[in-house]
C-alpha positions, 0 to 999 in steps of 0.5 A, spaced: 243 497 151 236 502 151 235 510 151 237 511 159 243 507 159 246 511 151 244 517 156 247 515 161 254 514 157 253 521 153 253 525 159 258 522 163 262 522 157 260 530 157 261 531 164 269 527 163 270 532 157 268 540 162 271 537 167 278 537 163 279 542 159 275 546 163 281 548 168 285 550 162 280 553 157 280 558 164 286 559 165 287 560 157 280 566 159 284 569 165 291 570 162 288 574 155 283 579 160 290 580 162 294 581 156 287 585 153 287 590 160 295 591 159 294 591 150 287 597 153 293 600 159 298 601 154 295 602 147 300 596 144 295 593 139 301 587 137 298 581 135 304 577 137 303 579 145 295 576 145 297 570 142 305 567 145 305 569 151 298 564 153 300 559 148 307 558 153 302 559 159 297 554 156 303 550 154 305 550 162 299 548 166 298 542 161 305 539 161 303 541 169 295 539 168 296 533 165 297 526 170 291 529 173 287 529 166 290 522 165 287 519 170 281 523 168 280 520 161 284 512 164 277 513 170 271 514 164 275 508 159 275 503 165 268 506 168 265 505 159 269 497 159 265 495 165 259 499 162 261 495 155 263 489 159 256 488 164 251 490 158 248 483 156 248 479 149 
């Protein structure tokens, strides 16, 4: 395995990681912005107000997105297995 193949594997791994995690991060960002706006408008500075809704929304999003995430990770693992099986001894 030469440097170019290692870079291809690393690129594929990072790209797959970004594809799988970006939707959850964007959802968390959106919920955080909404909560921050609500806190700024009402001047309520309760710590649990920031964490509980965000945790609930992320959990629901994870349940909805989990089949897609598993498919993406399974396809990545298939590509890695195919790549490593095709390597010369």
